[in-house]
Each structure stands twice: as C-alpha cells, then as structure tokens.
Z-matrix of the N, CA and C atoms (Angstrom, degrees):
N
C 1 1.433
C 2 1.571 1 110.36
N 3 1.289 2 115.59 1 -38.33
C 4 1.481 3 117.20 2 178.06
C 5 1.459 4 112.42 3 -65.43
N 6 1.372 5 119.95 4 -29.96
C 7 1.469 6 120.18 5 179.97
C 8 1.487 7 111.74 6 -67.85
N 9 1.329 8 117.57 7 -23.07
C 10 1.482 9 118.05 8 176.48
C 11 1.514 10 113.57 9 -69.45
N 12 1.301 11 118.53 10 -9.61
C 13 1.494 12 122.62 11 177.05
C 14 1.508 13 112.63 12 -105.26
N 15 1.349 14 118.49 13 7.18
C 16 1.458 15 120.55 14 -179.32
C 17 1.543 16 111.70 15 -62.88
N 18 1.328 17 114.58 16 139.72
C 19 1.460 18 119.44 17 -178.01
C 20 1.534 19 110.70 18 -98.15
N 21 1.323 20 116.20 19 -21.77
C 22 1.478 21 119.83 20 -178.31
C 23 1.559 22 108.66 21 -132.43
N 24 1.326 23 114.78 22 166.88
C 25 1.430 24 119.86 23 178.00
C 26 1.539 25 111.84 24 -64.85
N 27 1.309 26 115.85 25 -38.19
C 28 1.490 27 121.77 26 176.74
C 29 1.483 28 110.83 27 -60.82
N 30 1.302 29 117.99 28 -45.18
C 31 1.478 30 120.85 29 178.57
C 32 1.519 31 110.59 30 -61.88
N 33 1.301 32 116.98 31 -42.68
C 34 1.458 33 121.81 32 -177.70
C 35 1.529 34 109.34 33 -64.87
N 36 1.347 35 117.53 34 -43.89
C 37 1.451 36 120.23 35 -179.92
C 38 1.497 37 111.10 36 -65.15
N 39 1.313 38 118.66 37 -38.05
C 40 1.449 39 123.11 38 179.40
C 41 1.534 40 110.00 39 -68.98
N 42 1.331 41 117.10 40 -50.94
C 43 1.471 42 121.70 41 -177.98
C 44 1.525 43 112.47 42 -65.57
N 45 1.303 44 116.84 43 -47.63
C 46 1.472 45 121.34 44 -178.10
C 47 1.506 46 111.83 45 -76.33
N 48 1.300 47 116.85 46 -54.09
C 49 1.463 48 120.13 47 -175.86
C 50 1.516 49 112.60 48 -62.50
N 51 1.309 50 117.77 49 -54.43
C 52 1.455 51 119.88 50 -176.62
C 53 1.529 52 111.38 51 -68.71
N 54 1.300 53 117.33 52 -48.89
C 55 1.477 54 119.49 53 -175.64
C 56 1.511 55 110.50 54 -66.37
N 57 1.315 56 120.03 55 -43.82
C 58 1.441 57 120.77 56 179.59
C 59 1.551 58 109.62 57 -65.53
N 60 1.265 59 117.73 58 -40.37
C 61 1.466 60 121.54 59 178.42
C 62 1.543 61 109.93 60 -62.81
N 63 1.271 62 118.64 61 -44.75
C 64 1.497 63 120.24 62 177.13
C 65 1.522 64 111.42 63 -66.38
N 66 1.315 65 117.96 64 -40.20
C 67 1.471 66 121.63 65 177.74
C 68 1.497 67 111.07 66 -63.83
N 69 1.315 68 119.61 67 -45.27
C 70 1.464 69 122.23 68 -179.99
C 71 1.480 70 110.49 69 -63.27
N 72 1.320 71 118.06 70 -43.31
C 73 1.438 72 121.04 71 -179.87
C 74 1.539 73 113.05 72 -69.41
N 75 1.304 74 115.53 73 -30.73
C 76 1.477 75 117.91 74 178.87
C 77 1.510 76 113.23 75 -76.56
N 78 1.336 77 117.50 76 -16.43
C 79 1.480 78 119.68 77 176.83
C 80 1.542 79 111.75 78 -94.38
N 81 1.325 80 117.56 79 -35.81
C 82 1.439 81 121.38 80 -172.19
C 83 1.511 82 110.46 81 -64.03
N 84 1.348 83 118.86 82 -50.27
C 85 1.459 84 122.39 83 -176.23
C 86 1.535 85 112.51 84 -61.80
N 87 1.348 86 118.73 85 -50.35
C 88 1.459 87 117.73 86 179.00
C 89 1.513 88 114.87 87 -62.46
N 90 1.330 89 116.59 88 -34.66
C 91 1.482 90 119.97 89 178.24
C 92 1.499 91 110.98 90 -64.32
N 93 1.348 92 116.13 91 -44.78
C 94 1.464 93 121.26 92 -179.28
C 95 1.526 94 110.30 93 -66.65
N 96 1.304 95 116.50 94 -44.74
C 97 1.470 96 121.70 95 179.84
C 98 1.541 97 110.92 96 -61.62
N 99 1.308 98 117.12 97 -43.88
C 100 1.459 99 121.24 98 178.68
C 101 1.528 100 110.93 99 -63.64
N 102 1.315 101 116.05 100 -44.02
C 103 1.429 102 120.49 101 -179.73
C 104 1.541 103 111.54 102 -61.94
N 105 1.303 104 116.42 103 -41.47
C 106 1.444 105 118.13 104 179.77
C 107 1.531 106 112.70 105 -66.32
N 108 1.316 107 116.90 106 -29.04
C 109 1.487 108 121.68 107 176.31
C 110 1.501 109 110.92 108 -73.99
N 111 1.362 110 117.41 109 -37.79
C 112 1.461 111 121.61 110 -176.07
C 113 1.508 112 114.08 111 -69.76
N 114 1.367 113 114.63 112 -35.73
C 115 1.462 114 118.39 113 -174.17
C 116 1.491 115 113.14 114 -113.41
N 117 1.301 116 116.62 115 131.16
C 118 1.459 117 120.22 116 171.26
C 119 1.507 118 109.99 117 -107.47
N 120 1.306 119 117.71 118 -40.56
C 121 1.459 120 122.53 119 175.87
C 122 1.516 121 106.62 120 -88.85
N 123 1.312 122 119.16 121 131.47
C 124 1.396 123 126.16 122 -179.37
C 125 1.573 124 113.16 123 61.75
N 126 1.314 125 113.72 124 36.46
C 127 1.473 126 119.83 125 -179.40
C 128 1.504 127 112.97 126 -59.10
N 129 1.347 128 116.08 127 -43.31
C 130 1.435 129 118.49 128 -178.38
C 131 1.543 130 112.74 129 -63.32
N 132 1.320 131 116.09 130 -37.05
C 133 1.433 132 121.66 131 176.94
C 134 1.556 133 111.34 132 -64.03
N 135 1.329 134 115.97 133 -42.04
C 136 1.465 135 120.50 134 178.22
C 137 1.476 136 112.04 135 -63.76
N 138 1.351 137 118.54 136 -42.88
C 139 1.444 138 121.17 137 177.86
C 140 1.526 139 110.40 138 -67.43
N 141 1.308 140 118.09 139 -39.21
C 142 1.469 141 121.06 140 176.26
C 143 1.496 142 111.76 141 -58.71
N 144 1.323 143 117.15 142 -43.07
C 145 1.471 144 121.79 143 -178.28
C 146 1.533 145 110.34 144 -68.74
N 147 1.309 146 118.27 145 -36.37
C 148 1.501 147 119.95 146 175.95
C 149 1.503 148 108.60 147 -64.71
N 150 1.351 149 118.07 148 -44.59
C 151 1.490 150 121.76 149 -177.90
C 152 1.558 151 105.98 150 -65.36
N 153 1.315 152 120.76 151 -41.42
C 154 1.451 153 122.99 152 179.09
C 155 1.505 154 110.88 153 -62.76
N 156 1.314 155 116.65 154 -39.93
C 157 1.477 156 120.29 155 -179.57
C 158 1.536 157 111.11 156 -66.47
N 159 1.303 158 115.96 157 -39.83
C 160 1.462 159 118.32 158 177.80
C 161 1.529 160 109.16 159 -66.59
N 162 1.298 161 119.51 160 -39.01
C 163 1.482 162 122.62 161 178.06
C 164 1.530 163 109.82 162 -67.09
N 165 1.312 164 116.93 163 -39.79
C 166 1.459 165 119.88 164 179.93
C 167 1.550 166 111.35 165 -63.01
N 168 1.342 167 113.21 166 -38.56
C 169 1.468 168 117.27 167 175.45
C 170 1.534 169 113.10 168 -60.62
N 171 1.322 170 114.12 169 -43.52
C 172 1.461 171 118.91 170 177.07
C 173 1.497 172 111.42 171 -64.16
N 174 1.330 173 118.07 172 -37.28
C 175 1.463 174 121.21 173 -178.39
C 176 1.555 175 112.72 174 -71.82
N 177 1.313 176 116.12 175 -25.34
C 178 1.492 177 119.08 176 179.75
C 179 1.520 178 113.04 177 -85.61
N 180 1.316 179 117.44 178 -26.34
C 181 1.442 180 121.25 179 -176.99
C 182 1.544 181 110.51 180 -70.16
N 183 1.314 182 118.07 181 -33.10
C 184 1.450 183 121.19 182 -178.44
C 185 1.548 184 111.14 183 -61.07
N 186 1.357 185 117.57 184 -54.63
C 187 1.482 186 118.85 185 178.33
C 188 1.493 187 111.27 186 -62.26
N 189 1.349 188 118.97 187 -36.17
C 190 1.477 189 119.79 188 178.49
C 191 1.511 190 109.27 189 -62.67
N 192 1.313 191 117.49 190 -45.74
C 193 1.460 192 122.08 191 179.47
C 194 1.503 193 110.85 192 -60.19
N 195 1.325 194 118.01 193 -43.79
C 196 1.459 195 122.29 194 179.18
C 197 1.549 196 109.92 195 -60.11
N 198 1.308 197 116.39 196 -45.16
C 199 1.463 198 121.32 197 179.71
C 200 1.519 199 111.42 198 -63.19
N 201 1.317 200 117.33 199 -44.12
C 202 1.452 201 121.61 200 179.93
C 203 1.578 202 110.14 201 -67.21
N 204 1.328 203 116.86 202 -41.72
C 205 1.459 204 118.39 203 179.30
C 206 1.515 205 110.90 204 -64.56
N 207 1.312 206 117.62 205 -40.38
C 208 1.438 207 120.64 206 179.36
C 209 1.514 208 112.97 207 -65.35
N 210 1.314 209 114.03 208 -38.90
C 211 1.488 210 118.40 209 -179.48
C 212 1.507 211 116.03 210 -82.88
N 213 1.346 212 116.15 211 -25.90
C 214 1.441 213 120.28 212 179.63
C 215 1.499 214 111.25 213 -127.23
N 216 1.289 215 118.83 214 -106.47
C 217 1.415 216 123.96 215 170.69
C 218 1.564 217 109.62 216 -154.49
N 219 1.346 218 117.56 217 176.76
C 220 1.453 219 118.67 218 -172.58
C 221 1.550 220 109.93 219 -69.71
N 222 1.274 221 119.62 220 -33.16
C 223 1.449 222 121.75 221 -178.96
C 224 1.524 223 110.56 222 -65.44
N 225 1.337 224 116.35 223 -44.02
C 226 1.463 225 119.81 224 177.73
C 227 1.519 226 110.30 225 -65.68
N 228 1.309 227 117.36 226 -39.91
C 229 1.437 228 121.83 227 179.68
C 230 1.590 229 109.97 228 -61.06
N 231 1.281 230 116.34 229 -45.07
C 232 1.506 231 119.63 230 179.06
C 233 1.518 232 110.25 231 -64.08
N 234 1.312 233 116.45 232 -41.59
C 235 1.475 234 120.62 233 179.28
C 236 1.513 235 110.98 234 -63.22
N 237 1.316 236 117.49 235 -48.60
C 238 1.484 237 118.96 236 179.92
C 239 1.518 238 113.32 237 -61.88
N 240 1.351 239 117.60 238 -44.57
C 241 1.409 240 121.11 239 177.79
C 242 1.526 241 112.33 240 -62.20
N 243 1.318 242 115.34 241 -40.13
C 244 1.469 243 118.44 242 174.17
C 245 1.483 244 114.66 243 -62.62
N 246 1.343 245 116.22 244 -39.93
C 247 1.463 246 121.45 245 175.91
C 248 1.484 247 112.50 246 -63.43
N 249 1.337 248 116.88 247 -43.19
C 250 1.473 249 120.28 248 178.22
C 251 1.522 250 110.39 249 -62.45
N 252 1.331 251 115.96 250 -41.86
C 253 1.486 252 117.76 251 176.92
C 254 1.534 253 112.47 252 -60.54
N 255 1.315 254 117.37 253 -40.52
C 256 1.458 255 120.78 254 177.98
C 257 1.547 256 109.74 255 -62.54
N 258 1.315 257 114.66 256 -45.58
C 259 1.472 258 118.91 257 -176.41
C 260 1.574 259 110.71 258 -63.11
N 261 1.297 260 116.36 259 -33.90
C 262 1.458 261 120.11 260 -176.55
C 263 1.527 262 111.16 261 -87.03
N 264 1.314 263 116.46 262 -47.26
C 265 1.487 264 121.25 263 -172.43
C 266 1.521 265 113.00 264 -75.60
N 267 1.273 266 119.98 265 -45.43
C 268 1.460 267 121.80 266 -174.18
C 269 1.527 268 112.14 267 -59.47
N 270 1.337 269 119.18 268 -46.08
C 271 1.484 270 116.61 269 -179.88
C 272 1.553 271 112.79 270 -72.02
N 273 1.323 272 118.54 271 -27.76
C 274 1.444 273 119.82 272 -175.65
C 275 1.548 274 113.21 273 -86.42
N 276 1.305 275 117.80 274 -26.45
C 277 1.438 276 121.48 275 -179.38
C 278 1.476 277 114.77 276 -56.32
N 279 1.352 278 122.29 277 -49.63
C 280 1.442 279 119.70 278 178.28
C 281 1.516 280 114.17 279 -63.22
N 282 1.327 281 119.04 280 -32.89
C 283 1.428 282 121.38 281 177.90
C 284 1.515 283 109.83 282 -66.70
N 285 1.294 284 118.04 283 -39.05
C 286 1.457 285 120.24 284 177.83
C 287 1.515 286 110.51 285 -69.99
N 288 1.300 287 119.13 286 -39.36
C 289 1.449 288 120.88 287 177.22
C 290 1.509 289 111.60 288 -63.49
N 291 1.303 290 120.72 289 -40.26
C 292 1.459 291 123.45 290 175.99
C 293 1.502 292 111.41 291 -63.32
N 294 1.309 293 114.57 292 -42.94
C 295 1.514 294 117.93 293 -178.79
C 296 1.506 295 109.27 294 -68.34
N 297 1.331 296 119.56 295 -35.54
C 298 1.428 297 121.74 296 -179.50
C 299 1.536 298 109.19 297 -69.49
N 300 1.293 299 115.70 298 -37.38
C 301 1.479 300 118.70 299 177.30
C 302 1.497 301 111.92 300 -65.26
N 303 1.303 302 118.08 301 -40.32
C 304 1.498 303 121.66 302 176.62
C 305 1.509 304 111.48 303 -65.07
N 306 1.350 305 116.34 304 -38.62
C 307 1.412 306 118.53 305 -178.35
C 308 1.563 307 112.09 306 -69.01
N 309 1.334 308 113.90 307 -36.38
C 310 1.467 309 118.90 308 -179.40
C 311 1.515 310 111.58 309 -76.08
N 312 1.292 311 118.68 310 -30.12
C 313 1.443 312 122.72 311 -174.86
C 314 1.450 313 111.72 312 -92.97
C-alpha cells in the first residue's frame, strides 16, 4: 500500500521490492515450519501443497494487477492489492499463530 504513494522510481523500488521481499520471506518460513509440525504422515505432501499454494497466489496476483492497471492506474492497483492482502492476512495470522503455538507445545 505504501508503494502506491511513491513519488519516484527509486521510492517505488525500495518500498515495493524490499517490503514485499521481507513480507514474502516472513510468511514462507512460518507456514512451512507450522506445516511440518502439524503433519507427521505425508509431511512432504503437506509442505509441497503449502509451497504450491504460495506460488499459486503469486501467479494470480500478476493477472489481477494487469487488469487493475489497465482499468485504472498503477497506484490504484497497488492500493487495491495491498488492501486485499490486509483483509486476508490480518484475520488469518492470529489463527495461524495460535495453531503453531499449540503444535509446538
């Protein structure tokens, strides 16, 4: 969402590239770690499905962004994608954290 307010290309690259990179990295590791704790039987399948789900999300955002940019502009597209991420991630993160705590304890 902050990248939608960038005034220069450098600001956009810093805000989008660095923040999205950090965000993606901060979600991938906990999801994989939690999945490996939840599953003992077919653990490799469960981890593969989590990885595939993360990749599928990345594959669907590109066409969505293209559609939004074509219909509106890049700033609106960044804002909408950021808002969708907040709507999805914020409510599910505490549930995942509780489940990970139960699995570890």
